[in-house]
PAZAPA-4460 file (N, C-alpha, C; in steps of 0.05 Angstrom, whole numbers, plus 32768, in hexadecimal, padded with zeros to 4 digits):
% residues 297
    n_x    n_y    n_z   ca_x   ca_y   ca_z    c_x    c_y    c_z   seq   type   mol
   7FE2   7FD3   7E4E   7FCF   7FC8   7E62   7FB2   7FCD   7E59     1      M     A
   7FA1   7FBD   7E63   7F84   7FC0   7E5D   7F77   7FD3   7E71     2      D     A
   7F6E   7FEB   7E6A   7F64   7FFE   7E7D   7F48   7FF5   7E88     3      K     A
   7F3D   7FE0   7E7D   7F24   7FD6   7E87   7F29   7FC1   7E9F     4      N     A
   7F43   7FB9   7E9F   7F4B   7FA5   7EB5   7F5B   7FB3   7ECA     5      K     A
   7F6D   7FC5   7EC3   7F7E   7FD2   7ED5   7F77   7FEF   7EDA     6      V     A
   7F72   7FF6   7EF2   7F6B   8010   7EFA   7F7F   801E   7F0A     7      K     A
   7F80   8039   7F08   7F97   8047   7F15   7F8C   8059   7F2B     8      L     A
   7F98   8057   7F41   7F8F   8067   7F5A   7FA8   8076   7F66     9      A     A
   7FA3   8088   7F77   7FB7   8097   7F84   7FB4   8098   7FA1    10      M     A
   7FC9   8092   7FB0   7FC6   8092   7FCD   7FC8   80AF   7FD7    11      A     A
   7FB8   80B5   7FED   7FB7   80D1   7FF7   7FD0   80D7   8008    12      P     A
   7FE1   80C5   800D   7FF7   80C9   8020   800D   80DF   8015    13      I     A
   800C   80E5   7FFB   801B   80FA   7FEF   8012   8116   7FF8    14      G     A
   7FF9   8118   7FFE   7FEC   8132   8007   7FEE   8136   8025    15      W     A
   7FEA   811F   8034   7FEA   8123   8050   7FF4   8105   805C    16      T     A
   8008   8105   806C   8014   80EC   8076   8006   80E6   808F    17      N     A
   7FF9   80CE   8090   7FE9   80C7   80A6   7FFB   80BF   80BC    18      D     A
   8014   80B8   80BA   8026   80B1   80D0   8034   80C9   80D9    19      D     A
   8038   80DD   80C9   8045   80F6   80D0   8033   810D   80C7    20      M     A
   801D   8114   80D5   8009   8125   80CA   8013   8142   80C8    21      P     A
   8029   8148   80D0   8034   8163   80CB   803C   8166   80AE    22      D     A
   8041   814E   80A2   8046   814F   8084   802C   8152   8074    23      L     A
   8025   8169   806B   800E   816D   805D   7FF6   8176   806E    24      G     A
   7FFA   817E   8085   7FE3   8186   8097   7FD3   819C   808A    25      K     A
   7FE0   81AB   8078   7FD3   81C2   806A   7FC1   81B8   8053    26      E     A
   7FC3   819E   804A   7FB3   8195   8034   7F9A   8188   803C    27      N     A
   7F83   8191   8032   7F69   8187   803A   7F61   816F   8029    28      S     A
   7F4F   815E   8035   7F44   8148   8026   7F39   8151   8009    29      F     A
   7F2B   8167   8008   7F1F   816E   7FEF   7F35   8174   7FDA    30      Q     A
   7F4A   8182   7FE3   7F60   8189   7FD1   7F6D   816E   7FC6    31      Q     A
   7F70   815C   7FDA   7F7D   8144   7FD3   7F6E   8134   7FBD    32      C     A
   7F56   8130   7FC0   7F47   811F   7FAC   7F41   812F   7F92    33      V     A
   7F3E   8148   7F96   7F3A   815A   7F7D   7F54   8157   7F6C    34      S     A
   7F6A   8159   7F79   7F83   8158   7F6A   7F88   813C   7F5E    35      E     A
   7F81   8127   7F6C   7F83   810B   7F61   7F73   810A   7F48    36      M     A
   7F5B   8115   7F49   7F49   8113   7F31   7F55   8122   7F1A    37      A     A
   7F5E   813B   7F20   7F69   814E   7F0C   7F82   8141   7EFE    38      L     A
   7F91   8130   7F0E   7FAA   8123   7F05   7FA2   810A   7EF3    39      A     A
   7F8A   8101   7EF5   7F82   80EA   7EE3   7F7E   80D1   7EF1    40      G     A
   7F7B   80D0   7F0B   7F77   80B7   7F18   7F58   80B3   7F1E    41      Y     A
   7F50   8099   7F20   7F34   8093   7F24   7F30   8084   7F3E    42      T     A
   7F46   807F   7F4E   7F43   8073   7F66   7F53   807D   7F7C    43      G     A
   7F4E   8078   7F96   7F5D   8083   7FAD   7F5B   806D   7FC3    44      S     A
   7F71   806D   7FD2   7F6F   805E   7FEC   7F66   8073   8000    45      E     A
   7F62   806B   8018   7F56   807C   802E   7F6B   8088   803F    46      V     A
   7F6A   80A3   8043   7F7B   80B2   8055   7F6C   80BB   806E    47      G     A
   7F7C   80C4   8081   7F72   80CC   809B   7F5F   80E2   809A    48      S     A
   7F61   80F4   8085   7F4D   810B   8083   7F34   8105   8075    49      K     A
   7F31   80ED   806A   7F1A   80E6   805D   7F02   80E3   806F    50      Y     A
   7EE9   80EC   8067   7ED3   80E6   807A   7ECF   80C8   807E    51      P     A
   7EC6   80C3   8097   7EC3   80A7   809F   7EA9   809B   8097    52      K     A
   7E95   80AB   8090   7E7A   80A2   808B   7E77   809F   806C    53      D     A
   7E71   8088   8061   7E70   8083   8046   7E5B   8095   8038    54      P     A
   7E45   809C   8047   7E31   80AD   803B   7E3C   80C9   8036    55      A     A
   7E4F   80D2   8045   7E5E   80EC   8042   7E74   80E9   802D    56      V     A
   7E83   80D5   802F   7E9C   80D1   801E   7E95   80CC   8001    57      L     A
   7E83   80B9   7FFE   7E7E   80AD   7FE2   7E75   80C4   7FCE    58      K     A
   7E62   80D6   7FD4   7E5B   80E9   7FC1   7E72   80FE   7FBB    59      P     A
   7E83   8102   7FCF   7E99   8115   7FCC   7EAD   810A   7FB8    60      M     A
   7EB0   80EF   7FB8   7EC2   80E2   7FA5   7EB5   80DF   7F89    61      L     A
   7E9A   80D7   7F8A   7E8E   80D1   7F71   7E8E   80EA   7F5E    62      E     A
   7E8A   8101   7F68   7E88   811A   7F59   7EA4   8120   7F4C    63      V     A
   7EB8   8113   7F57   7ED4   8118   7F4C   7EDC   80FF   7F3D    64      R     A
   7EC9   80EB   7F39   7ED1   80D3   7F29   7EE6   80C3   7F38    65      G     A
   7EE5   80C1   7F51   7EF8   80B2   7F62   7EE8   809C   7F72    66      I     A
   7EF5   8085   7F74   7EEB   8071   7F86   7EFF   8065   7F99    67      Q     A
   7EF7   805C   7FAF   7F0A   8050   7FC3   7F11   8033   7FB9    68      I     A
   7F29   802D   7FB9   7F33   8012   7FB0   7F3D   8001   7FC6    69      C     A
   7F45   800D   7FDC   7F53   7FFD   7FF2   7F57   8010   800B    70      N     A
   7F5C   8003   8021   7F65   8011   8038   7F77   7FFF   8049    71      Q     A
   7F8B   800E   8052   7F9D   8000   8067   7F8E   7FF6   807F    72      W     A
   7F95   7FDF   8089   7F8A   7FD4   80A2   7FA1   7FC9   80B3    73      Y     A
   7FA4   7FD5   80CB   7FB8   7FCB   80DE   7FAF   7FB2   80EC    74      S     A
   7FB9   7F9B   80E6   7FB2   7F83   80F4   7FC6   7F7E   810A    75      S     A
   7FBC   7F6F   811F   7FCF   7F69   8137   7FC9   7F4B   813D    76      F     A
   7FCB   7F3B   8129   7FC4   7F1F   812D   7FD7   7F10   813D    77      L     A
   7FEF   7F1A   8140   8006   7F0D   8150   8004   7F16   816E    78      A     A
   7FF4   7F2A   8173   7FF6   7F36   818F   7FDA   7F3B   819C    79      S     A
   7FC5   7F3A   818C   7FAA   7F3F   8198   7F99   7F27   8194    80      K     A
   7F84   7F25   81A3   7F71   7F0F   819E   7F65   7F10   8184    81      P     A
   7F61   7EF9   8176   7F59   7EFB   815A   7F3C   7F07   8158    82      Y     A
   7F2A   7F02   816C   7F10   7F0D   816B   7F10   7F2D   816A    83      G     A
   7F23   7F37   8178   7F27   7F56   8178   7F2E   7F5F   815F    84      E     A
   7F42   7F52   8151   7F4B   7F5A   8137   7F33   7F56   8122    85      V     A
   7F25   7F40   8125   7F0E   7F3B   8110   7EFB   7F51   8112    86      E     A
   7EF3   7F59   812A   7EDE   7F6E   812F   7EE7   7F87   811F    87      K     A
   7EFF   7F8F   8124   7F08   7FA8   8117   7F0A   7FA4   80F7    88      D     A
   7F13   7F8D   80F1   7F15   7F86   80D3   7EFA   7F88   80C6    89      F     A
   7EE6   7F7D   80D3   7ECB   7F7D   80C7   7EC1   7F99   80C4    90      R     A
   7EC7   7FAA   80D7   7EBD   7FC7   80D6   7EC8   7FD4   80BF    91      E     A
   7EE2   7FD1   80BC   7EEF   7FDF   80A5   7EE7   7FD3   808A    92      Q     A
   7EE3   7FB9   808B   7EDA   7FAB   8072   7EBF   7FB6   8068    93      L     A
   7EAC   7FB9   807C   7E91   7FC3   8074   7E92   7FE0   806B    94      M     A
   7EA5   7FF0   8076   7EAA   800B   806C   7EB2   800A   804F    95      F     A
   7EC5   7FF9   804A   7ED0   7FF8   802E   7EBC   7FED   801B    96      L     A
   7EAC   7FD9   8025   7E98   7FCE   8013   7E82   7FE4   800B    97      K     A
   7E7C   7FF3   801F   7E69   8009   801B   7E73   801D   8007    98      A     A
   7E8E   8020   8007   7E99   8034   7FF5   7E9E   8027   7FD8    99      M     A
   7E97   800E   7FD5   7E9C   8001   7FBB   7EB7   7FF7   7FB6   100      G     A
   7EC7   7FF6   7FCB   7EE3   7FE9   7FC7   7EE2   7FCB   7FC6   101      A     A
   7EF4   7FBF   7FBB   7EF6   7FA1   7FBB   7F0E   7F96   7FC7   102      D     A
   7F1E   7FA7   7FD5   7F39   7F9D   7FE0   7F3A   7FAA   7FFB   103      V     A
   7F45   7F9B   800F   7F4D   7FA5   802A   7F6B   7F9B   802F   104      I     A
   7F7B   7FAE   8038   7F98   7FA8   8037   7FA3   7FA8   8052   105      G     A
   7FA2   7F92   8062   7FAF   7F90   807D   7FCD   7F8F   807C   106      P     A
   7FD8   7F99   8092   7FF5   7F98   8097   7FF9   7F8F   80B3   107      S     A
   8008   7F7A   80BC   800B   7F72   80D6   801D   7F84   80E5   108      E     A
   8012   7F91   80FA   8020   7FA6   8106   802C   7F9E   8122   109      Q     A
   802A   7F85   8129   8036   7F7E   8142   8054   7F83   8143   110      T     A
   805D   7F93   8154   807A   7F9B   8158   8084   7FAA   8140   111      R     A
   8075   7FB5   812F   807E   7FC2   8117   808D   7FDC   8120   112      S     A
   80A3   7FE1   8114   80B1   7FFA   811B   80AD   8011   8107   113      C     A
   809B   800E   80F4   8097   801F   80DF   808F   803C   80E8   114      Q     A
   8082   803E   8100   807A   8057   8108   808A   8062   8120   115      G     A
   80A1   8054   8127   80B1   805A   813E   80CA   806A   8135   116      D     A
   80CA   8084   813A   80DF   8095   8133   80F9   8090   8142   117      L     A
   80F8   8081   8157   8110   807C   8167   811C   8060   815F   118      K     A
   8110   8052   814D   811B   8036   8146   8121   8034   8129   119      K     A
   8138   802B   8123   8142   8025   8108   8131   8013   80FA   120      S     A
   812B   801A   80E2   8119   8007   80D1   812C   7FF2   80C6   121      V     A
   8144   7FF4   80C6   8158   7FE1   80BC   815F   7FCB   80D1   122      F     A
   8161   7FD3   80EA   8169   7FBF   80FE   8153   7FBA   8112   123      S     A
   813D   7FCA   8110   8127   7FC8   8124   810E   7FBB   811B   124      G     A
   810F   7FAF   8103   80F7   7FA4   80F9   80EC   7F8C   8108   125      K     A
   80D2   7F88   8108   80C5   7F72   8118   80CF   7F57   810B   126      A     A
   80D3   7F44   811D   80D7   7F29   8115   80C6   7F16   8126   127      V     A
   80B6   7F07   8118   80A3   7EF6   8125   80AD   7EDC   812D   128      F     A
   80A4   7ED1   8143   80A9   7EB5   814C   8099   7EA2   813B   129      T     A
   809F   7E89   813C   808F   7E76   812C   8072   7E77   8133   130      K     A
   806B   7E7A   814C   8050   7E7A   8154   8043   7E95   814C   131      D     A
   8051   7EAA   814E   8045   7EC3   8145   8040   7EC4   8126   132      E     A
   8052   7EB8   8117   804E   7EB7   80F9   8038   7EA6   80F3   133      F     A
   8032   7E90   8101   801B   7E7E   80FD   8002   7E8E   8105   134      K     A
   8002   7E9C   811A   7FEB   7EAB   8122   7FE2   7EBF   810E   135      A     A
   7FF7   7ECD   8101   7FF2   7EE0   80EB   7FE5   7ED3   80D4   136      V     A
   7FF2   7EBC   80C9   7FE7   7EAF   80B2   7FCB   7EA2   80B8   137      C     A
   7FC9   7E97   80CE   7FAE   7E8A   80D4   7F99   7E9F   80D6   138      D     A
   7F9F   7EB5   80E3   7F8B   7ECD   80E4   7F85   7ED8   80CA   139      G     A
   7F99   7EDB   80B8   7F93   7EE6   809F   7F83   7ED3   808D   140      L     A
   7F87   7EB8   8090   7F75   7EA7   8082   7F58   7EAB   808B   141      N     A
   7F53   7EAF   80A4   7F37   7EB3   80AD   7F2C   7ECE   80A2   142      K     A
   7F3E   7EE2   80A4   7F34   7EFE   809C   7F30   7EFD   807D   143      L     A
   7F41   7EEF   806F   7F3F   7EEC   8052   7F25   7EDF   804B   144      G     A
   7F1C   7ECA   805A   7F03   7EBE   8055   7EED   7ED2   8059   145      A     A
   7EEE   7EE2   806D   7ED9   7EF6   8074   7ED8   7F08   805C   146      I     A
   7EEE   7F13   8052   7EEE   7F25   803D   7EE2   7F1A   8024   147      A     A
   7EE9   7F01   801F   7EDF   7EF2   8006   7EC1   7EEF   8008   148      K     A
   7EB6   7EE9   8021   7E9A   7EE5   8025   7E8A   7EFF   8020   149      S     A
   7E98   7F17   8021   7E8B   7F30   801B   7E91   7F3B   7FFF   150      E     A
   7E9D   7F28   7FEE   7EA3   7F2F   7FD4   7EBB   7F41   7FD1   151      G     A
   7ECD   7F41   7FE5   7EE5   7F51   7FE4   7EFF   7F40   7FE6   152      M     A
   7F16   7F4C   7FE4   7F2F   7F3F   7FE3   7F42   7F4A   7FF8   153      K     A
   7F4D   7F39   8008   7F61   7F40   801C   7F7E   7F3F   800D   154      L     A
   7F8C   7F56   800D   7FA5   7F58   7FFF   7FB9   7F62   8015   155      A     A
   7FCB   7F50   801E   7FDB   7F55   8035   7FF3   7F69   802C   156      F     A
   7FF9   7F7E   803C   800D   7F90   8035   8027   7F8A   8044   157      H     A
   803A   7F7F   8035   8055   7F7C   8041   8062   7F98   8044   158      H     A
   806F   7F9C   805B   8077   7FB9   8061   808E   7FBB   8070   159      H     A
   809F   7FCF   806C   80B7   7FD4   807C   80B1   7FD6   8099   160      M     A
   80C3   7FCA   80A7   80C0   7FCC   80C5   80AF   7FB6   80D1   161      G     A
   80A1   7FA6   80C1   8090   7F92   80CC   809D   7F75   80C9   162      T     A
   808F   7F62   80D4   8098   7F46   80D5   8093   7F39   80B9   163      G     A
   8087   7F46   80A7   8083   7F3B   808B   808D   7F4F   8078   164      I     A
   80A6   7F52   8073   80B3   7F68   8064   80C5   7F5C   804D   165      Q     A
   80D6   7F48   8054   80E9   7F3F   8041   80DB   7F2A   802E   166      T     A
   80E8   7F24   8019   80DE   7F0F   8006   80DE   7EF4   8016   167      M     A
   80F1   7EEF   8026   80F1   7ED6   8035   80D8   7ED4   8046   168      E     A
   80D0   7EEA   8053   80B9   7EEB   8064   809F   7EE9   8053   169      E     A
   80A0   7EF6   803D   8087   7EF5   802A   8084   7ED9   801F   170      V     A
   809A   7ECD   8018   8099   7EB0   8010   808A   7EA0   8025   171      D     A
   8092   7EA2   803D   8088   7E91   8053   806A   7E98   8055   172      R     A
   8064   7EB2   8055   8049   7EBB   805A   8036   7EB1   8044   173      F     A
   803E   7EB2   802B   802E   7EA8   8016   802C   7E89   8016   174      L     A
   8041   7E7C   801F   803F   7E5F   8021   802C   7E56   8036   175      N     A
   8029   7E67   804B   801A   7E5E   8062   7FFD   7E6A   8063   176      D     A
   7FF7   7E78   804E   7FDB   7E83   804B   7FCC   7E77   8032   177      T     A
   7FB2   7E78   8033   7FA2   7E6D   801E   7FA1   7E7F   8004   178      D     A
   7FAA   7E76   7FEE   7FAA   7E87   7FD7   7F8E   7E8F   7FCE   179      P     A
   7F7A   7E81   7FD7   7F5F   7E87   7FCF   7F52   7E9D   7FE0   180      D     A
   7F60   7EA3   7FF7   7F54   7EB7   800A   7F67   7ECD   8011   181      K     A
   7F82   7EC9   800C   7F95   7EDD   8015   7FA7   7EE5   7FFC   182      V     A
   7FA8   7EFF   7FF6   7FB7   7F07   7FDE   7FCD   7F1C   7FE8   183      Y     A
   7FE0   7F23   7FD7   7FF6   7F34   7FDF   7FF1   7F50   7FD4   184      L     A
   7FF4   7F65   7FE3   7FF5   7F7F   7FD9   8013   7F84   7FD1   185      L     A
   8018   7F84   7FB9   8035   7F87   7FB0   803D   7FA5   7FB1   186      F     A
   8053   7FAB   7FBE   805C   7FC7   7FC2   8077   7FC9   7FB9   187      D     A
   807C   7FD6   7FA0   8097   7FD7   7F95   80AA   7FE8   7FA6   188      S     A
   809F   7FFB   7FB4   80B1   800B   7FC5   80BC   7FFD   7FDD   189      G     A
   80AA   7FEC   7FEA   80B3   7FDF   8003   80C5   7FC8   7FFB   190      H     A
   80C2   7FB9   7FE5   80D6   7FA6   7FDE   80F0   7FB4   7FD8   191      F     A
   80F0   7FCC   7FCC   8109   7FDA   7FC5   8117   7FE2   7FE0   192      S     A
   8108   7FEE   7FF1   8113   7FF7   800B   811F   7FDF   801B   193      F     A
   8112   7FC8   8018   811B   7FB0   8026   8134   7FA3   8018   194      S     A
   813E   7FB0   8002   8154   7FA6   7FF2   814F   7F8E   7FE5   195      E     A
   8136   7F8A   7FDB   812E   7F75   7FCB   8129   7F80   7FAF   196      E     A
   812A   7F6E   7F9B   8125   7F75   7F81   8105   7F76   7F7A   197      D     A
   80F8   7F8B   7F78   80DC   7F8A   7F74   80D2   7F7B   7F5B   198      P     A
   80E2   7F7C   7F47   80DC   7F6E   7F2C   80DD   7F50   7F32   199      V     A
   80F1   7F46   7F40   80F4   7F2A   7F47   80DC   7F23   7F58   200      A     A
   80D5   7F34   7F6B   80C0   7F2F   7F7E   80A5   7F2B   7F70   201      A     A
   80A0   7F3F   7F5D   8087   7F3D   7F4F   8085   7F25   7F3C   202      L     A
   8099   7F1E   7F31   809C   7F05   7F20   8095   7EED   7F31   203      K     A
   809F   7EEC   7F49   809B   7ED6   7F5A   807F   7ED4   7F66   204      K     A
   8074   7EEA   7F6C   8059   7EEA   7F7B   8042   7EF4   7F6B   205      Y     A
   8044   7EF6   7F51   8030   7F01   7F40   8015   7EF2   7F43   206      I     A
   8016   7ED9   7F48   7FFE   7EC9   7F49   7FEE   7ECE   7F62   207      S     A
   7FFA   7EDC   7F76   7FED   7EE2   7F8F   7FE6   7EFF   7F92   208      R     A
   7FEF   7F10   7F7F   7FEC   7F2D   7F82   7FCF   7F36   7F7E   209      V     A
   7FC4   7F45   7F92   7FA9   7F4E   7F8F   7FA6   7F6C   7F8E   210      G     A
   7FBB   7F79   7F92   7FBB   7F96   7F93   7FD7   7FA0   7F8F   211      H     A
   7FDD   7FB6   7F84   7FF7   7FBF   7F7D   7FFB   7FDC   7F87   212      V     A
   8011   7FE2   7F95   8019   7FFC   7F9B   8032   8003   7F8A   213      H     A
   8031   8019   7F7B   8046   8022   7F6A   8056   8037   7F7A   214      L     A
   806B   8030   7F87   807B   8043   7F96   8098   8041   7F8C   215      K     A
   80A4   8059   7F88   80BF   8059   7F7D   80D3   8060   7F94   216      D     A
   80EC   805C   7F92   80FF   8060   7FA8   8118   806F   7F9E   217      M     A
   8121   8083   7FAC   8139   8091   7FA3   8151   8083   7FB0   218      R     A
   8161   8077   7F9E   8179   8066   7FAA   818D   8077   7FBA   219      K     A
   8192   8090   7FB1   81A5   80A1   7FBE   819A   80A9   7FDB   220      D     A
   817F   80AD   7FDE   8175   80B4   7FF8   8175   809C   8009   221      V     A
   816F   8083   7FFF   8170   806B   800C   818C   8065   8018   222      F     A
   81A1   806B   8008   81BC   8066   8011   81C2   8079   8029   223      A     A
   81B6   8091   8028   81BC   80A3   803F   81AE   8099   8058   224      E     A
   8194   8094   8055   8184   808A   806E   818F   806F   8078   225      V     A
   8199   805F   8067   81A5   8045   8071   81BE   804A   8080   226      K     A
   81CE   805C   8076   81E7   8064   8084   81E1   806F   809F   227      A     A
   81CC   807C   80A3   81C5   808A   80BC   81B4   8075   80CD   228      K     A
   81AF   805E   80C4   819E   804B   80D2   8183   8058   80DA   229      D     A
   8175   8065   80C7   815E   8075   80CD   8145   8064   80D4   230      S     A
   8132   8072   80E1   8118   8066   80E3   8108   8067   80C9   231      S     A
   80F3   805A   80C6   80E3   805A   80AE   80D9   8076   80A8   232      F     A
   80CE   8083   80BC   80C2   809C   80B9   80D7   80B2   80B3   233      L     A
   80EE   80B0   80BE   8103   80C3   80B7   810D   80BE   8099   234      D     A
   810B   80A6   8090   8113   809F   8074   80FE   80AC   8062   235      A     A
   80E5   80AB   8068   80D0   80B7   805A   80D2   80D5   8059   236      V     A
   80D8   80E1   8070   80DB   80FD   8071   80F4   8107   8061   237      R     A
   8107   80F5   805F   8120   80FC   804F   8119   80F9   8032   238      A     A
   8104   80EE   802B   80FD   80EB   800D   8106   80D3   7FFF   239      G     A
   8105   80BC   800F   810F   80A4   8003   80FC   8099   7FEC   240      V     A
   80E2   809F   7FEF   80CE   8096   7FDC   80C6   80AC   7FCA   241      F     A
   80BD   80A4   7FB1   80B3   80B8   7F9F   809F   80A7   7F8C   242      T     A
   8093   80B6   7F77   8081   80AA   7F66   808F   809B   7F4F   243      V     A
   8081   8088   7F42   808E   8079   7F2C   809A   808C   7F16   244      P     A
   80B3   8085   7F0F   80C1   8093   7EFA   80D5   80A8   7F06   245      G     A
   80D5   80A9   7F20   80E6   80BF   7F2D   80FB   80B2   7F3E   246      D     A
   80FD   8097   7F3E   8111   808A   7F4F   811E   8073   7F40   247      G     A
   8124   805E   7F4D   8135   8048   7F43   8126   802F   7F3C   248      S     A
   810D   802E   7F41   80FD   8015   7F3D   80F7   8012   7F1F   249      V     A
   80FA   7FF9   7F15   80F7   7FF2   7EF8   80D9   7FEE   7EF3   250      D     A
   80CB   8003   7EF1   80AD   8000   7EEC   80A5   7FF4   7ED2   251      F     A
   80B2   7FFA   7EBC   80AC   7FEC   7EA2   80AB   7FCE   7EA5   252      P     A
   80BF   7FC5   7EB4   80C0   7FA6   7EB8   80A7   7F9D   7EC9   253      S     A
   80A2   7FAC   7EDE   808A   7FA6   7EEE   8070   7FA8   7EDE   254      L     A
   806D   7FBB   7ECF   8055   7FBF   7EBF   8052   7FA5   7EAB   255      F     A
   8069   7F9E   7E9F   8068   7F87   7E8D   8061   7F6E   7E9B   256      A     A
   806B   7F69   7EB2   8063   7F51   7EC1   8045   7F50   7EC8   257      I     A
   803A   7F68   7ED0   801E   7F69   7ED6   800D   7F65   7EBD   258      L     A
   8015   7F71   7EA7   8007   7F6E   7E8E   8007   7F51   7E84   259      D     A
   8020   7F46   7E84   8022   7F2A   7E79   8014   7F16   7E8A   260      E     A
   800E   7F1C   7EA3   7FFF   7F09   7EB3   7FE1   7F11   7EB8   261      N     A
   7FD8   7F22   7EA7   7FBD   7F2D   7EA6   7FB2   7F34   7EC2   262      N     A
   7FC4   7F45   7ECF   7FBC   7F53   7EE8   7FA4   7F61   7EE5   263      Y     A
   7F8E   7F5E   7EF8   7F76   7F6D   7EF8   7F73   7F7B   7F14   264      E     A
   7F70   7F94   7F14   7F6B   7FA2   7F2E   7F78   7FBD   7F2D   265      G     A
   7F7E   7FC6   7F44   7F89   7FE1   7F47   7FA8   7FE2   7F49   266      W     A
   7FB3   7FF7   7F3C   7FCF   7FFF   7F40   7FCC   801C   7F4E   267      M     A
   7FD8   801D   7F66   7FD7   8035   7F75   7FF2   8042   7F77   268      V     A
   7FF3   805B   7F6D   800C   806C   7F71   800D   8075   7F8D   269      V     A
   8022   806D   7F9B   8025   8075   7FB7   8040   807F   7FBC   270      E     A
   8044   8098   7FC7   805E   80A3   7FCC   805B   80B5   7FE3   271      A     A
   8063   80AC   7FFB   8062   80BE   8011   8079   80D0   8011   272      E     A
   8075   80E9   800B   8089   80FE   800B   8081   8115   801B   273      Q     A
   8093   8129   8020   808A   8142   802C   807E   8153   8016   274      D     A
   8064   8159   8018   8058   8168   8003   8063   8184   8001   275      P     A
   8070   818F   8016   807C   81A9   8014   8094   81A9   8001   276      A     A
   80A0   8191   7FFD   80B6   818E   7FED   80B0   8181   7FD3   277      K     A
   809B   8170   7FD2   8093   8162   7FBB   8075   8166   7FB6   278      A     A
   806E   817C   7FA6   8052   8181   7FA2   8042   816A   7F99   279      N     A
   802E   8162   7FA9   8020   8148   7FA2   8012   8147   7F87   280      P     A
   8007   8160   7F7F   7FF8   8160   7F66   800B   815D   7F50   281      F     A
   8022   816A   7F52   8037   8169   7F3D   8042   814D   7F39   282      V     A
   8047   813F   7F50   8051   8124   7F50   803C   8111   7F47   283      Y     A
   8023   8117   7F4C   800C   8105   7F44   800B   8107   7F26   284      A     A
   800D   811F   7F1B   800B   8123   7EFD   8023   8115   7EEF   285      K     A
   803A   8118   7EFB   8053   810B   7EF0   8050   80EE   7EEF   286      N     A
   8047   80E2   7F05   8044   80C4   7F06   802F   80BC   7EF3   287      A     A
   8018   80CB   7EEF   8004   80C4   7EDC   800E   80C2   7EC0   288      R     A
   801E   80D7   7EB9   8029   80D8   7E9E   803D   80C1   7E98   289      A     A
   804C   80BB   7EAD   8060   80A5   7EAC   8053   808A   7EA6   290      Y     A
   803D   8085   7EB5   802F   806C   7EB3   8021   8069   7E9A   291      I     A
   8015   8080   7E90   8008   807F   7E76   801D   8078   7E60   292      K     A
   8033   8084   7E62   8049   8080   7E4E   8051   8062   7E4D   293      K     A
   8052   8055   7E64   805D   803A   7E66   8047   8024   7E65   294      H     A
   802F   802B   7E68   8019   8016   7E69   8003   801C   7E56   295      T     A
   7FFF   8035   7E4D   7FEA   803C   7E3C   7FCF   8043   7E4A   296      G     A
   7FCE   8040   7E65   7FB7   8045   7E73   7FB8   8061   7E80   297      I     A
***
């Protein structure tokens, strides 16, 4: 891969989990970004412990050679008035622009069960009506146009527990959104958890991919949480996800597809684990060495 076109970032969720803050409550923001830099990453997504003021956050990252590349955005286009969603979207977009990021990553959270410990992620996922799906796609086209007007890119995050999770749903979503305004945030871990083939998915969607999450999955743990009909967060706590090279995902094939199609942008290592069991610095270093071995960057 061309290191001038593809940049490598690390997600802070391995240090502190925003959805289960007891996982990593002992790890500070400063420790997190310092260890990212020491492990060899030049980018980060935004975590809950990060300062909210760009004037405070930016110099703390710059001294470590780290820049913000993206931030999760919870959209509710199927359940809230569009104007309310747009207002929140613009605020986050301006924060990211001030931080020098060029991507914003919405995920539609209407009836999502991803944060519900009482609901199975296997049987409890959101399913949208025809009208709801249209509202999501129409709204994303508008938000994508706003992002584009600010020199940024909207990359939609398909996610477990949501109404856009499976390849069938992603197919429909990409068909009903404008390719000039709405891109896909490809997540190898979520396609794997959804029992889809991430290699086949990337081959199919590569022309729309605007951002990449490199997340591995432990098949043995997945089998256990599926047998228990677990919630998404219980599956995370059980250790279903890990960093590239430590699970079952065929990353060499994914890297080859990205390279052959001249992907330009960020690849973000993301593995929500319990840091008390999986030291985030050690796993970040292991992932960095694995990626260098297979991509040259």
